[in-house]
DSSP file (Angstrom, degrees, kcal/mol; ACC not computed):
  #  RESIDUE AA STRUCTURE BP1 BP2  ACC     N-H-->O    O-->H-N    N-H-->O    O-->H-N    TCO  KAPPA ALPHA  PHI   PSI    X-CA   Y-CA   Z-CA
    1    1 A X              0   0    0      0, 0.0     2,-0.1     0, 0.0     0, 0.0   0.000 360.0 360.0 360.0 137.7   39.5  -79.8   11.5
    2    2 A X     >  -     0   0    0      1,-0.1     4,-1.9     4,-0.0     3,-0.3  -0.367 360.0-112.5 -76.4 158.4   42.1  -82.3   12.4
    3    3 A X  H  > S+     0   0    0      1,-0.2     4,-2.1     2,-0.2     5,-0.2   0.860 116.0  54.6 -61.3 -37.9   45.6  -82.1   10.9
    4    4 A X  H  > S+     0   0    0      1,-0.2     4,-1.8     2,-0.2    -1,-0.2   0.867 107.5  50.2 -67.9 -35.5   45.1  -85.4    8.9
    5    5 A X  H  > S+     0   0    0     -3,-0.3     4,-2.2     2,-0.2    -1,-0.2   0.890 109.6  51.2 -65.7 -40.0   41.9  -84.1    7.3
    6    6 A X  H  X S+     0   0    0     -4,-1.9     4,-2.4     1,-0.2    -2,-0.2   0.898 109.8  49.6 -62.8 -43.0   43.7  -80.8    6.3
    7    7 A X  H  X S+     0   0    0     -4,-2.1     4,-2.4     2,-0.2    -1,-0.2   0.875 109.9  51.6 -67.5 -36.8   46.6  -82.8    4.7
    8    8 A X  H  X S+     0   0    0     -4,-1.8     4,-2.4     2,-0.2    -2,-0.2   0.918 110.9  47.7 -65.8 -43.4   44.1  -85.0    2.8
    9    9 A X  H  X S+     0   0    0     -4,-2.2     4,-2.5     2,-0.2    -2,-0.2   0.931 113.0  47.5 -63.6 -45.0   42.3  -81.9    1.4
   10   10 A X  H  X S+     0   0    0     -4,-2.4     4,-2.4     1,-0.2    -2,-0.2   0.905 112.5  50.1 -62.2 -42.3   45.6  -80.2    0.4
   11   11 A X  H  X S+     0   0    0     -4,-2.4     4,-2.5     2,-0.2    -1,-0.2   0.903 110.7  48.9 -62.5 -41.5   46.8  -83.5   -1.2
   12   12 A X  H  X S+     0   0    0     -4,-2.4     4,-2.6     2,-0.2    -2,-0.2   0.913 111.8  48.9 -65.2 -42.3   43.5  -83.8   -3.2
   13   13 A X  H  X S+     0   0    0     -4,-2.5     4,-2.6     2,-0.2     5,-0.2   0.917 112.0  49.7 -62.4 -42.3   43.7  -80.2   -4.3
   14   14 A X  H  X S+     0   0    0     -4,-2.4     4,-2.3     2,-0.2    -2,-0.2   0.931 112.3  47.1 -59.8 -47.8   47.4  -80.7   -5.4
   15   15 A X  H  X S+     0   0    0     -4,-2.5     4,-2.5     1,-0.2    -2,-0.2   0.908 112.8  49.2 -61.8 -44.8   46.5  -83.8   -7.3
   16   16 A X  H  X S+     0   0    0     -4,-2.6     4,-2.3     1,-0.2    -1,-0.2   0.907 112.8  46.3 -63.9 -42.8   43.5  -82.2   -9.0
   17   17 A X  H  X S+     0   0    0     -4,-2.6     4,-2.3     2,-0.2    -1,-0.2   0.883 112.4  50.9 -70.7 -34.4   45.5  -79.1  -10.1
   18   18 A X  H  X S+     0   0    0     -4,-2.3     4,-1.7    -5,-0.2    -2,-0.2   0.928 111.5  47.6 -65.0 -44.7   48.4  -81.2  -11.4
   19   19 A X  H  X S+     0   0    0     -4,-2.5     4,-1.4     1,-0.2    -2,-0.2   0.897 111.8  50.4 -62.4 -40.5   46.0  -83.3  -13.4
   20   20 A X  H  X S+     0   0    0     -4,-2.3     4,-1.9     1,-0.2     3,-0.2   0.921 108.0  52.5 -65.5 -42.9   44.3  -80.2  -14.8
   21   21 A X  H  < S+     0   0    0     -4,-2.3    -1,-0.2     1,-0.2    -2,-0.2   0.846 109.4  49.9 -60.3 -34.7   47.6  -78.7  -15.8
   22   22 A X  H  < S+     0   0    0     -4,-1.7    -1,-0.2     1,-0.2    -2,-0.2   0.802 112.6  47.3 -74.3 -29.1   48.6  -81.9  -17.7
   23   23 A X  H  < S+     0   0    0     -4,-1.4    -2,-0.2    -3,-0.2    -1,-0.2   0.764  90.4  93.4 -86.0 -25.5   45.2  -81.9  -19.6
   24   24 A X  S  < S-     0   0    0     -4,-1.9     0, 0.0    -5,-0.1     0, 0.0  -0.356  92.3 -92.5 -66.6 147.0   45.2  -78.3  -20.6
   25   25 A X        -     0   0    0      1,-0.1    -1,-0.1     3,-0.0     2,-0.1  -0.310  43.7-112.6 -59.4 142.4   46.6  -77.6  -24.1
   26   26 A X        -     0   0    0      1,-0.1     2,-0.4    -4,-0.1    90,-0.3  -0.448  32.1-103.5 -72.9 147.3   50.3  -76.7  -24.1
   27   27 A X        -     0   0    0     -2,-0.1     2,-0.7    88,-0.1    -1,-0.1  -0.616  35.4-141.7 -72.6 126.1   51.3  -73.2  -25.1
   28   28 A X        -     0   0    0     -2,-0.4     3,-0.1    -3,-0.0    -1,-0.1  -0.813  11.6-143.1 -95.0 116.1   52.6  -73.4  -28.6
   29   29 A X        -     0   0    0     -2,-0.7    85,-0.2     1,-0.1    66,-0.1  -0.305  36.4 -82.6 -67.3 162.1   55.5  -71.1  -29.2
   30   30 A X        -     0   0    0     83,-0.2    83,-0.3     1,-0.1    -1,-0.1  -0.227  34.5-161.4 -60.3 155.3   55.8  -69.4  -32.5
   31   31 A X        +     0   0    0     81,-1.0    16,-3.5    -3,-0.1    17,-0.5   0.556  62.9  81.4-118.5 -12.2   57.4  -71.5  -35.2
   32   32 A X  E     -AB  46 112A   0     80,-2.3    80,-2.8    14,-0.3     2,-0.6  -0.849  59.6-157.4-100.8 126.4   58.4  -68.8  -37.8
   33   33 A X  E     -AB  45 111A   0     12,-3.1    12,-2.3    -2,-0.5     2,-0.4  -0.894  10.0-167.5-100.2 125.4   61.7  -66.9  -37.3
   34   34 A X  E     -AB  44 110A   0     76,-3.2    76,-2.9    -2,-0.6     2,-0.5  -0.943   6.2-155.5-112.5 132.4   61.8  -63.6  -39.1
   35   35 A X  E     -AB  43 109A   0      8,-3.3     7,-3.0    -2,-0.4     8,-1.4  -0.950  15.1-169.4-113.2 123.3   65.0  -61.7  -39.5
   36   36 A X  E     -AB  41 108A   0     72,-3.3    72,-2.3    -2,-0.5     2,-0.4  -0.816  15.3-171.9-114.0 148.2   64.8  -58.0  -40.0
   37   37 A X  E >  S-AB  40 107A   0      3,-2.3     3,-1.6    -2,-0.3    70,-0.2  -0.961  82.6 -11.4-135.6 121.3   67.3  -55.3  -41.0
   38   38 A X  T 3  S-     0   0    0     68,-1.3     3,-0.1    -2,-0.4    69,-0.1   0.816 129.8 -55.0  60.6  31.2   66.2  -51.7  -40.7
   39   39 A X  T 3  S+     0   0    0     67,-0.3     2,-0.5     1,-0.2    -1,-0.3   0.394 115.2 113.0  85.6  -2.5   62.6  -52.7  -40.3
   40   40 A X  E <  S-A   37   0A   0     -3,-1.6    -3,-2.3     2,-0.0     2,-0.5  -0.886  71.4-122.3-107.4 131.6   62.5  -54.8  -43.4
   41   41 A X  E     +A   36   0A   0     -2,-0.5    -5,-0.3    -5,-0.2     3,-0.1  -0.569  35.3 170.3 -71.1 118.3   62.2  -58.6  -43.3
   42   42 A X  E     +     0   0A   0     -7,-3.0     2,-0.3    -2,-0.5    -6,-0.2   0.575  64.3  16.9-106.1 -13.4   65.2  -60.0  -45.1
   43   43 A X  E     -A   35   0A   0     -8,-1.4    -8,-3.3     2,-0.0     2,-0.4  -0.969  59.1-176.4-160.3 142.4   64.8  -63.7  -44.2
   44   44 A X  E     +A   34   0A   0     -2,-0.3     2,-0.3   -10,-0.2   -10,-0.2  -0.996   5.4 176.1-145.5 136.9   62.1  -65.9  -42.9
   45   45 A X  E     -A   33   0A   0    -12,-2.3   -12,-3.1    -2,-0.4     2,-0.9  -0.997  31.2-130.5-144.3 136.6   62.1  -69.6  -41.9
   46   46 A X  E >   -A   32   0A   0     -2,-0.3     3,-1.7   -14,-0.2     4,-0.4  -0.787  20.9-160.8 -85.1 108.4   59.5  -72.0  -40.4
   47   47 A X  G >  S+     0   0    0    -16,-3.5    26,-1.6    -2,-0.9     3,-0.7   0.734  86.1  65.4 -65.6 -23.4   61.6  -73.6  -37.6
   48   48 A X  G 3  S+     0   0    0    -17,-0.5    -1,-0.3     1,-0.2   -16,-0.1   0.679 101.5  50.5 -73.3 -14.9   59.2  -76.5  -37.4
   49   49 A X  G <  S+     0   0    0     -3,-1.7     2,-0.4   -18,-0.2    -1,-0.2   0.499  84.3 105.7 -98.2  -7.0   60.3  -77.6  -40.9
   50   50 A X    <   +     0   0    0     -3,-0.7     3,-0.1    -4,-0.4    21,-0.0  -0.616  38.6 173.2 -77.9 126.5   64.0  -77.5  -40.2
   51   51 A X        +     0   0    0     -2,-0.4     2,-0.3     1,-0.3    -1,-0.2   0.699  65.4  27.9-106.9 -24.4   65.5  -81.0  -39.8
   52   52 A X  S    S-     0   0    0     19,-0.1    -1,-0.3    18,-0.0    18,-0.1  -0.983  86.9-102.3-137.1 149.2   69.2  -80.2  -39.6
   53   53 A X        +     0   0    0     -2,-0.3     2,-0.3    -3,-0.1    18,-0.2  -0.369  44.5 165.7 -67.3 146.5   71.2  -77.2  -38.3
   54   54 A X  E     -D   70   0B   0     16,-2.2    16,-3.3    -2,-0.1     2,-0.3  -0.969  25.5-128.6-154.1 163.8   72.6  -74.8  -40.8
   55   55 A X  E     -D   69   0B   0     -2,-0.3     2,-0.4    14,-0.2    14,-0.2  -0.859  11.9-166.1-119.4 152.8   74.1  -71.3  -40.8
   56   56 A X  E     -D   68   0B   0     12,-2.2    12,-3.0    -2,-0.3     2,-0.4  -0.999  15.9-139.4-134.9 133.8   73.4  -68.1  -42.8
   57   57 A X  E     -D   67   0B   0     -2,-0.4     2,-0.5    10,-0.2    10,-0.2  -0.815  11.2-162.9 -96.0 134.2   75.6  -65.1  -43.0
   58   58 A X  E     -D   66   0B   0      8,-3.0     8,-2.5    -2,-0.4     2,-0.5  -0.967   7.2-174.4-117.5 114.9   74.0  -61.6  -43.0
   59   59 A X  E     -D   65   0B   0     -2,-0.5     6,-0.2     6,-0.2    -2,-0.0  -0.928  18.3-155.1-111.1 127.1   76.3  -58.8  -44.1
   60   60 A X        -     0   0    0      4,-2.4     5,-0.1    -2,-0.5    -1,-0.1   0.449  41.7-116.8 -83.1   3.5   75.0  -55.2  -43.8
   61   61 A X  S    S+     0   0    0      3,-0.3    -1,-0.1     1,-0.1     4,-0.1   0.466 100.0  69.2  78.2   0.5   77.4  -54.1  -46.6
   62   62 A X  S    S-     0   0    0      2,-0.3    -1,-0.1    43,-0.0    43,-0.0   0.661 121.8 -57.3-110.7 -83.8   79.2  -51.7  -44.3
   63   63 A X  S    S+     0   0    0      1,-0.1     2,-0.5    42,-0.0    42,-0.1   0.368  99.8 100.1-146.7   1.7   81.3  -53.6  -41.7
   64   64 A X        +     0   0    0     40,-0.1    -4,-2.4    41,-0.1     2,-0.4  -0.841  39.2 177.6-105.6 129.3   78.9  -55.8  -39.7
   65   65 A X  E     -D   59   0B   0     -2,-0.5    16,-1.5    -6,-0.2     2,-0.4  -0.996   5.7-170.4-127.6 130.5   78.5  -59.5  -40.4
   66   66 A X  E     -DE  58  80B   0     -8,-2.5    -8,-3.0    -2,-0.4     2,-0.6  -0.976  10.7-154.0-118.8 129.5   76.2  -61.8  -38.3
   67   67 A X  E     -DE  57  79B   0     12,-3.2    11,-2.3    -2,-0.4    12,-1.6  -0.921  16.4-162.1-102.7 117.9   76.3  -65.6  -38.7
   68   68 A X  E     -DE  56  77B   0    -12,-3.0   -12,-2.2    -2,-0.6     2,-0.5  -0.853   5.8-150.5-104.5 130.4   72.9  -67.0  -37.7
   69   69 A X  E     -DE  55  76B   0      7,-2.6     7,-2.0    -2,-0.5     2,-0.5  -0.890   9.7-164.7-102.3 128.4   72.5  -70.7  -36.8
   70   70 A X  E     +DE  54  75B   0    -16,-3.3   -16,-2.2    -2,-0.5     2,-0.3  -0.955  15.7 167.8-114.0 127.2   69.1  -72.2  -37.5
   71   71 A X  E >   - E   0  74B   0      3,-2.6     3,-1.9    -2,-0.5     2,-0.3  -0.841  50.5 -61.7-132.5 166.1   68.3  -75.5  -35.9
   72   72 A X  T 3  S-     0   0    0     -2,-0.3   -24,-0.2     1,-0.3   -25,-0.1  -0.343 121.2  -9.8 -54.2 112.2   65.1  -77.6  -35.5
   73   73 A X  T 3  S+     0   0    0    -26,-1.6     2,-0.3    -2,-0.3    -1,-0.3   0.412 127.7  61.3  82.4  -0.4   62.7  -75.4  -33.4
   74   74 A X  E <   -E   71   0B   0     -3,-1.9    -3,-2.6   -27,-0.2     2,-0.3  -0.971  54.1-161.6-155.7 167.0   65.2  -72.7  -32.5
   75   75 A X  E     +EF  70  93B   0     18,-1.9    18,-2.1    -2,-0.3     2,-0.3  -0.985  11.9 168.2-151.0 151.8   67.6  -70.0  -33.8
   76   76 A X  E     -E   69   0B   0     -7,-2.0    -7,-2.6    -2,-0.3     2,-0.8  -0.982  42.4-102.2-157.8 163.6   70.6  -67.9  -32.5
   77   77 A X  E     -E   68   0B   0     10,-0.6    -9,-0.3    14,-0.4    14,-0.2  -0.871  35.1-176.2 -89.7 112.8   73.3  -65.6  -33.6
   78   78 A X  E     +     0   0B   0    -11,-2.3     2,-0.3    -2,-0.8   -10,-0.2   0.901  65.5   3.6 -79.6 -43.1   76.4  -67.9  -33.6
   79   79 A X  E     +E   67   0B   0    -12,-1.6   -12,-3.2     8,-0.0     2,-0.3  -0.991  61.8 172.2-143.9 149.6   79.0  -65.2  -34.5
   80   80 A X  E     -E   66   0B   0     -2,-0.3   -14,-0.2   -14,-0.2   -16,-0.0  -0.975  29.3-144.7-155.6 144.3   79.0  -61.5  -34.9
   81   81 A X        +     0   0    0    -16,-1.5     2,-0.1    -2,-0.3   -15,-0.1   0.157  60.2 124.9 -97.0  20.3   81.8  -58.9  -35.4
   82   82 A X  S    S-     0   0    0    -17,-0.2    -2,-0.1     1,-0.1   -18,-0.0  -0.451  70.4-118.4 -74.4 154.2   79.9  -56.2  -33.4
   83   83 A X  S    S+     0   0    0      1,-0.2    -1,-0.1    -2,-0.1    -3,-0.0   0.794 105.8  39.4 -68.7 -28.2   81.9  -54.7  -30.5
   84   84 A X  S    S-     0   0    0      1,-0.0    -1,-0.2     0, 0.0    -3,-0.0   0.807  82.1-149.6 -95.4 -30.3   79.6  -55.8  -27.7
   85   85 A X     >  +     0   0    0      1,-0.1     4,-2.5     3,-0.1     3,-0.2   0.664  47.7 139.7  70.5  17.6   78.5  -59.3  -28.7
   86   86 A X  H  >  +     0   0    0      1,-0.2     4,-1.1     2,-0.2    16,-0.1   0.893  69.7  54.5 -59.1 -39.9   75.0  -58.9  -27.0
   87   87 A X  H  > S+     0   0    0      1,-0.2   -10,-0.6     2,-0.2     4,-0.5   0.878 110.6  45.2 -65.9 -36.5   73.3  -60.8  -29.8
   88   88 A X  H >4 S+     0   0    0      1,-0.2     3,-1.0    -3,-0.2    -1,-0.2   0.905 111.6  52.3 -70.4 -42.1   75.7  -63.7  -29.5
   89   89 A X  H 3< S+     0   0    0     -4,-2.5    -1,-0.2     1,-0.2    -2,-0.2   0.638  92.1  74.9 -71.2 -13.4   75.3  -63.8  -25.7
   90   90 A X  H 3< S-     0   0    0     -4,-1.1    -1,-0.2    -3,-0.2    -2,-0.2   0.849  86.8-166.4 -65.6 -32.4   71.5  -63.9  -26.0
   91   91 A X    <<  -     0   0    0     -3,-1.0   -14,-0.4    -4,-0.5    -1,-0.2  -0.407  36.5  -7.8  82.7-157.9   71.8  -67.5  -27.0
   92   92 A X        -     0   0    0    -16,-0.1     2,-0.3    -2,-0.1   -16,-0.2  -0.364  59.0-168.0 -74.9 150.8   69.0  -69.6  -28.5
   93   93 A X  B     +F   75   0B   0    -18,-2.1   -18,-1.9    -2,-0.1     3,-0.1  -0.997  27.8 157.0-138.9 146.1   65.4  -68.5  -28.9
   94   94 A X        +     0   0    0     -2,-0.3     2,-0.4   -20,-0.2   -64,-0.1   0.087  61.5  85.5-143.1  14.8   62.2  -70.3  -29.8
   95   95 A X  S >  S-     0   0    0      3,-0.3     3,-1.7   -66,-0.1    16,-0.3  -0.949  72.2-136.8-128.4 141.1   59.8  -67.9  -28.1
   96   96 A X  T 3  S+     0   0    0     -2,-0.4     3,-0.2     1,-0.3    26,-0.1   0.723 106.5  65.6 -60.2 -21.2   58.1  -64.6  -29.2
   97   97 A X  T 3  S+     0   0    0      1,-0.2     2,-0.4    24,-0.2    -1,-0.3   0.594  99.2  53.5 -78.6 -10.1   59.0  -63.3  -25.7
   98   98 A X    <   +     0   0    0     -3,-1.7    -3,-0.3    13,-0.0    -1,-0.2  -0.705  68.2 176.3-130.1  81.7   62.8  -63.5  -26.5
   99   99 A X        -     0   0    0     -2,-0.4     2,-0.5    -3,-0.2    11,-0.2  -0.415  26.5-130.0 -76.7 161.7   63.9  -61.6  -29.6
  100  100 A X  E     -C  109   0A   0      9,-2.2     9,-2.9    -2,-0.1     2,-0.4  -0.959  27.1-171.8-111.8 130.3   67.5  -61.4  -30.5
  101  101 A X  E     -C  108   0A   0     -2,-0.5     2,-0.6     7,-0.2     7,-0.2  -0.979  19.8-172.7-131.5 130.3   68.8  -57.9  -31.4
  102  102 A X  E  >> -C  107   0A   0      5,-3.2     5,-2.1    -2,-0.4     4,-0.9  -0.902   8.5-173.6-116.9 100.4   72.1  -56.7  -32.8
  103  103 A X  T >45S+     0   0    0     -2,-0.6     3,-0.5     1,-0.2    -1,-0.2   0.890  80.5  53.7 -63.8 -43.6   72.0  -52.9  -32.6
  104  104 A X  T 345S+     0   0    0      1,-0.2    -1,-0.2     2,-0.1   -40,-0.1   0.896 118.7  35.9 -59.6 -38.1   75.3  -52.2  -34.4
  105  105 A X  T 345S-     0   0    0     -3,-0.2    -1,-0.2     2,-0.1    -2,-0.2   0.521 104.7-128.6 -90.4  -6.3   74.1  -54.3  -37.4
  106  106 A X  T <<5 +     0   0    0     -4,-0.9   -68,-1.3    -3,-0.5     2,-0.5   0.885  59.1 147.7  57.9  39.6   70.5  -53.2  -37.1
  107  107 A X  E   < -BC  37 102A   0     -5,-2.1    -5,-3.2   -70,-0.2     2,-0.4  -0.910  25.5-178.8-111.4 131.4   69.5  -56.9  -37.1
  108  108 A X  E     -BC  36 101A   0    -72,-2.3   -72,-3.3    -2,-0.5     2,-0.6  -0.997  12.0-160.9-130.8 132.3   66.5  -58.3  -35.2
  109  109 A X  E     +BC  35 100A   0     -9,-2.9    -9,-2.2    -2,-0.4     2,-0.4  -0.952  17.9 178.1-111.7 122.1   65.4  -61.9  -35.0
  110  110 A X  E     -B   34   0A   0    -76,-2.9   -76,-3.2    -2,-0.6     2,-0.4  -0.960  21.6-141.7-125.8 143.6   61.8  -62.4  -33.9
  111  111 A X  E     -B   33   0A   0     -2,-0.4     2,-0.3   -16,-0.3   -78,-0.2  -0.857  23.5-176.2 -98.8 136.2   59.7  -65.5  -33.5
  112  112 A X  E     +B   32   0A   0    -80,-2.8   -80,-2.3    -2,-0.4   -81,-1.0  -0.924  21.4 111.5-130.7 159.2   56.1  -65.4  -34.6
  113  113 A X        -     0   0    0     -2,-0.3     2,-0.4   -83,-0.3   -83,-0.2  -0.934  53.6 -86.5 161.4-177.6   53.3  -67.8  -34.4
  114  114 A X        -     0   0    0     -2,-0.3     2,-0.2   -85,-0.2     3,-0.1  -0.906  23.7-137.4-123.9 149.5   50.0  -68.4  -32.7
  115  115 A X        -     0   0    0     -2,-0.4     3,-0.1     4,-0.3   -88,-0.1  -0.529  46.5 -76.4 -92.2 164.2   49.0  -70.0  -29.5
  116  116 A X  S >  S-     0   0    0    -90,-0.3     3,-2.0    -2,-0.2    -1,-0.2  -0.223  74.1 -69.0 -55.5 154.6   46.0  -72.3  -29.1
  117  117 A X  T 3  S+     0   0    0      1,-0.3    -1,-0.2    -3,-0.1     3,-0.1  -0.167 121.8  16.6 -51.7 132.9   42.7  -70.5  -29.0
  118  118 A X  T 3  S+     0   0    0      1,-0.2     9,-2.2    -3,-0.1     2,-0.4   0.435 104.0 102.6  88.3   0.0   42.2  -68.5  -25.9
  119  119 A X  B <   -G  126   0C   0     -3,-2.0     2,-0.5     7,-0.3    -4,-0.3  -0.921  67.4-128.5-121.2 145.3   45.8  -68.4  -24.8
  120  120 A X     >  -     0   0    0      5,-2.4     4,-2.2    -2,-0.4     5,-0.1  -0.774  16.5-144.3 -88.1 129.3   48.5  -65.7  -25.0
  121  121 A X  T  4 S+     0   0    0     -2,-0.5   -24,-0.2     1,-0.2   -25,-0.1   0.738  95.1  43.3 -68.7 -23.4   51.7  -67.1  -26.5
  122  122 A X  T  4 S+     0   0    0    -26,-0.1    -1,-0.2     3,-0.1   -25,-0.1   0.921 128.1  21.9 -88.1 -49.7   54.0  -65.0  -24.3
  123  123 A X  T  4 S-     0   0    0      2,-0.1    -2,-0.2     1,-0.0     3,-0.1   0.716  88.7-133.0 -94.4 -21.3   52.4  -65.3  -20.9
  124  124 A X     <  +     0   0    0     -4,-2.2     2,-0.1     1,-0.3    -3,-0.1   0.479  60.7 137.2  80.9   0.8   50.3  -68.5  -21.2
  125  125 A X        -     0   0    0      1,-0.1    -5,-2.4    -6,-0.1    -1,-0.3  -0.479  62.9-101.8 -82.9 152.4   47.4  -66.7  -19.6
  126  126 A X  B      G  119   0C   0     -7,-0.2    -7,-0.3    -2,-0.1    -1,-0.1  -0.470 360.0 360.0 -68.0 141.8   43.9  -67.0  -20.9
  127  127 A X              0   0    0     -9,-2.2    -1,-0.1    -2,-0.2    -8,-0.1   0.471 360.0 360.0 -83.9 360.0   42.8  -64.0  -23.0
């Protein structure tokens, strides 16, 4: 096979795969953020219904306070008085694959939701 024929075949395969990727349904990340303390859900919000950013303070009644910012389609720990600040440094999440955890405050933020039929929400792979 000549080099020009090989380039044409590769170009056609690339175009076909790009077109197929654009036509396949997009992976839908979860839309509900659930905030847990000690295994109990203490707050839940549908991020797809949020139109403006707002904050909520979570005080464990001992010495830990977490300020959580909720914005359209995403959530984060804005401020925390824990010693390590891992929860703040995690940043925004909108995916079930990226929970936010504050161990000192025993606070966990998880995104839940469903992917289109036949797809895994975390990996995007067909089931």
